[in-house]
Every structure is written in structure tokens, then in C-alpha cells.
N, C-alpha and C positions, 0 to 999 in steps of 0.2 A: 581820840588818842588814849593810849594806855599808860598808866603810871605804875604798872605792876613791876615787880622785881625782875631783873634781867633773866632771860632763859636762853640757854646755849645749846646749839646743835652743830654737829660737824659731819662733813661728808667723808667718803672713803676711797676715792680713786685717784689716779695720777693726773698731773697737769703738765702743760708745756712750759718750758722755761726760756725766757728771752735772753739774748746776749747783749742787749742795749745797756750801756753804762751811763748813769746819770750822775748827779752831784754827790759829793761825800763818799765816793767809792762804792755806793750801793747800786747794784744792777737793777734796772727797771723791772726785771722779772724775779726779784727776790725781796721786794718790799712787803711790809705788813700795812695794809691800807684799811682804814675805817671808812665805810660809805654810809653816811646817814641818809635815811630815805631810800635805802637800797632796794626796797620792794616796789618802788615807784616807777613811773613811766620811763625816765632816763636811767634811774639807779640800777635797775636789774640788768640792763645792757652794759652799763659801765662795769658792773661787778663781773659779768661774764668775760668781757674783754680782758680785764686785769687777771682773772683766774686763768684764762687760756694762755697768757704769756708767762705765767708762773708766779705771779704775786699771790700772797695770802690775803684774803678779803674777809673782813668782819662787817656784816651788814647790821646796822642799828635802825630799827623801824618799829613803829607802834602798830602796824598792820591796820591802819584806819580803813584802807581799801582792800584788805585781804592779803594773803601771802602766796597766791597762785604763781606770781611772777618769779618766786624764789625756787620753785620746785626743780627746775632744770639745773640749779646750781649745786644741789646737794651731792651729786656724784664727784665733785671736785674735792680733792684732799685738803686744799687750802681754804675751803669755805667754812665760815662760821656765822651763825645767826644769833643776834641778841635782840630780844623783844623789849622795848622800852620807850618811854616818852622823852622826847628831846628837851622837855621842860624840867625833867627830873635831874638835878645836878649830880646826885650820887650815882644814878644809873649811867649818865654820860661819862663821868669820871672813870667808872669801872670799864666802860667800853673803850676808853682811850688807852687802857693798859697795854704797853708793849707795841704800840703802833708807830710807824715811821711817817705816815702821811694820812691826811683826812680829806675826803671829798664830801663837802657839806651840801646835800640836796634836800634834806628834810625841810618841809615848809607847808603852809597852807598856800596852795598854788592857784594863781589866777585872780583876776579882779572880781568875778562874781562870788567866789568862795570867801574872799577876804571881806567883801562888802557885807556879806550875810552876817558875819560875826567879827567886827573890827577889833574888838578887845582880844579875842583869841588869836587873830592874825598877828597882832603886835606881840603877844606873849611868845608865840612860836617863831615867827619870822625875824623879830628884832631882838627881844630880850634873851631868848634861848640861844640865838646865834652868837650874840656878843659874849654870852657866858661860855659857850663852847670854845670860841677862839681864845678866850682868856685861859681856859683850862689847857688848851693846846700849848700855849706859851709856857705855862707853869711846868708842864710835863716834857717840854723840849721837843715837841713834834716838829719834824724837819720841814714838811711841806703841807700847805693847805690850799684847797681849791674851793672857792665860793661860787655857787650857782646863782647868778643874778639874771637880769632880764633887759632886753632892749626896750621894754615898756617904760623904763626910766627916762627915755628921751621925751616922752609926752607928745609934744608937737614940734615938728622941725621948723626952725626959723625961716628957712628958705624953701618955699614950695617946689622949687625946681632943682634943689640940691640934695645932698646926702648928709646925714649926721655921721660923725666919727666918734671915737673914744674920747676926743678932746672937746666935743660939743657940750654945752651947758646942759645939765640934767634938769628936767622939768616934770617931775612925777605928778600924775593927775589922778592917782588912785591909792588906796591904802596899800595894796600889794606893792606898787612901785615905791611908795614912800618908805616902806620897811626895808626894801632892798637897797635903796639909796643910803639910808641911815647906816646899815651894816657896812656897805662899801666904804663909807667915809671913816668909820671906826677902824676898819682893817688897814686902810691906806695912810692914815695919819701917822706921821713920824712920832715915835716915842709913846705909842699907845699900849705897848705891851703885847701886841699881836705877834704871831709867828713871823720870823724874818723872811720867809719865802712864800707869802700869801699871794695868790693869783685870783683875780676876779674875771669870771666869764659871763658876759651878757648875751644870753641866748636869744636868737630869733624865735618866733612862734613855732612850736614843734608840730610835726605831723608824722603820719606813718603808723604801721602796725608794730606791736611788740607783745610780750606774753599776756599783758592785760590791756587790751585796746581801749583807747579813749575816743568817744564820739561827741565830746563837748569842745573839740578844737576845730577851728574853721575848715581846714582842708578835709579832714575826716568826716566832719558833720555834714558839710555841703554834699560830699560824694554819696554818703549813705542816705541822706534825706531825698535827694533827687532820684536815686535809684529805686528806693523802696516806696516812696510816697508820691514822687512825681511833682512835688511842689516845695517851695522854699521862700521864706521871708528873709530878705537881706537888709540889715540895718547899716547905714553909712557905707554904701558901696564904693564911694569915692576915696575913702581913706586908705593910705598906704600902710602896709606891714611887711616885714621880712619873714621868711619861713625857712626852716631847716628840718631835715628828716631826723627822727629820734636816733637812728643808728649813727648818723654823722655827728650829732651832738655828743653822743657817748664817746665816739672816736676822738673828738677834740679834747675831752677830759683826759683820756689816756695819753694823748700826745703831750699835753702840758706836764703830766706827771713824769714823762720820760725825758723832758728837756732839762738842760743844765739850769741850776738855780739862778744864775745870773741872767738868763734869758727871760725868766718869768717872774722873778721876785718883785713884788710890788706892781706887777703889770696888770693892765685891764685889756681884755680882748672882746670884741664883738664876735659871736660865733654864728656863722651862716655863710651865705654867698651873695655878693652884690647883685648878681643876675636874678636872684630869687626874691626880689621885692615885688609884691603884687598888691593891687587893690582888690577888694572883695568881688567887685564886678568882673575882674580878670579871672578869678578862680571859678566863678560861675561859668564863664565862657569855656574854660578848660574842661570842666566836668561835662558840660553839654556836648563838647566835641568828642569826648571819650565815650559818651553814651550813644554816639552814632546818630544823632538827630532825633532821638526819642522826644515825644511831646511832653514838655514839662511846663509848670506854671511858676513864674518868678514874680514876687512882689517886692519892689524896692521901697524901703521905708526911709524917709529923710530922718537923720539923727543929728541933733545939735548938742545933746547933753553929754556926749562922749567925744571930745575933740581930739583924742589921740590920733596923730597922723605923722608917721615917721618912715622915711626911706633911709636905709642904713648901708654904710660902706663897711665891708669886711676885709679890706685890703691889708690891714695891719696883721691879722692872723694868717692870711694867705702868704704874705711876705716872710713872716717869721717861721712858718712851718711847711710852706708849700701846700697848704690845705686846699683841697677841692672837694666839693660834695660828691658823693657817689649816687645820690638820688635827687631828682628835681621834684618840684610840686606836681608836675604832670605824672611822673613816675609814682608819686604817692597816691594820686587819684586812681591810677590804674590798679595799684596795690589794693586799695580799699574796695573798689568795684569788684575785683576778682575774688576777694575773700568773702564778700557778702553774696555775690552771685553763686558761688560754689557751695554755699552753706557752711563754710568753715566758721563763719560768724552767723549764728542762727538768727539773732535779734539784736541789731546794733542800737535799738532803742531801750535795751535793758538798762535800768538805773545804775547797775554796777559798773557800767562803762562810762560813767560821768563822775566828775569830782564835785 
């Protein structure tokens, strides 16, 4: 992460303006939105959706994983990039200047990355996030969206049921612990957070975007079985929900367009109930899409990672009529097509992993 002074760039072309009216008399297509972590897996797509509907978007990112995902955003007149470290209060405060809404995606993402450096994870995911929302409150930012995770559920109490937004949170990793801690600070009454804060608990992401990731289950399994013909699967019996990166980004845009009373202080799981799978199920889908190619699967019993959660997404579906545009099978086909065609020359390149 960079602690350098903010550096600004602006694009030069026109953008499309939406006529959707949200709270406070501000049209959804005329907001000034700060997207932290906007060069990341979800952030770059969120930024593009907002720009295409006419919002002005300022991306704040340290470029820990490079800035390639931002290149297609520069032609938009409303795009602005500020390079900075989310842990730098002065840089963050400057980035908040003049914004109406904040989408907070900047984080050390995932259990392995957080376990590698727990102190850094807490500084970024917890301390910097709490400070950011405090600054939002002081500046009178109207809307904030916090990217959380379904990993917060840890292990579902009923092996035959589904967890919901009301289920007790049982974080079992540093990553989930930091997300739960920020959620609680945001949603506690009288904590000084912005009045229209919304928490989105994302399912495990999959799919392609400007900087592909091949350290995520669906993408990794697809690429490994196609290119190497073998795969070690740890804990194949455990449940996880999945959502395509484009659908995750679309959910953020929907929340920003909603009236404040619909989303203020709300928590939503983001995904689709039908898209809960065990790792063994995903292996089966990949094998089917490979057309019966001979592959070698090693199933490894895993007891040290007891996360096991099947999630209901009915609340967000009821509130927004949300349906995913891509299933896990679609994601498998997407990855296989991109690798087979050579569009992704080497999915094992370290730059495709966090």
C-alpha cells in the first residue's frame, strides 16, 4: 500500500445520465461518488456502472495490485483517480472533498491474505474503515455502502438450513473478525456514523473482469483442471454461496439508487439462494463443462477450517427484485473460454492472485 500524496487524473469524454431519482432530490445519475479500492476486483466494475449512468466517480486506491483495471475508465468525463493509502487520514479526508456518497471496498481481502499479516489486516480493514466512516460523518456524506462478507457467518447452526441477515455472526478468521467489527460500529445507534449506512455481505465472488483473479474457488478450479488436469480440493463437503463479480457490482449500484429509507441501517446478503454450492459440486460442474476430459482430483479432509454456511438471499431479492445474470456454471464457461482462446495467456501468473 502506498502512503504517497494523492495524485489526480481526469478523463475527457461524455457519459450517460440516468433519470432515476433517489433521496434528497439527488438524481442517481448526478451523484459524486468516492469508491475506495476502485482499482480492485469489484471496484472497477462498480465505478464503470456508476460512470455509465452519469455519476461522477473518484477512485481512491493504493494500486497494491496495479492500475490496469482503471484504464477503461479514463475516457469518462466524470472519472477521477486519487492514489493514496486508506490508512492515511489526510489523504482520505482530501479524497472525501465534495462527495455525496462513499462505496468502501478498500481492504486486505480474503482469509489467506489477512492471515499472512494480521496486524496489517486490522490496520486496513478495521482501523482505517472506522476512521473513514467517522470522516464521512464529519463531512456530512449522505450515503455510505460498506463491503462486508458472508464469511461472517462462520458455521451455520443448522446443517440443513440457511443463514439469513438475522443469524448470529460467528467469524472464524481475521478477515471476518475485522468485517464484523466494522459492521457493528456502523450499525450501532449514536456512534457518529453516516445516517444512511448500508452493509452488503457478499457471497464468494467469481468471474472475469479487467484484472482476473485465479485465487478464487470457481476461477481457480476451472483454470487448474483445464491447464493442468489435476486439482487438490480441501474440505469438499463445506457449503459456500457464490456471486458473479458483475452482479456484485450491480447490487452496489442498486443500493445507491434506492431511497434512503429503504437502505439506511440495512444489512443485505448479496448473491442468490440457488447459487450455494459445496466445493465438490463445483468440481462436478467444471468436469461437465470440460466434456469428460480425464482429470485427477484429490480430495483432502480439512478440519482446521470449519467455515460452512449456506446463505439465503431472499431479503435483497424482495427489496430490489434482484436476480443474478450469471450462474456458477456460466462463470465456469467464461473462464474456460478465456483461457482456451488465449485471451488469458497464463492464469498461474502471480499477478492474478491476491
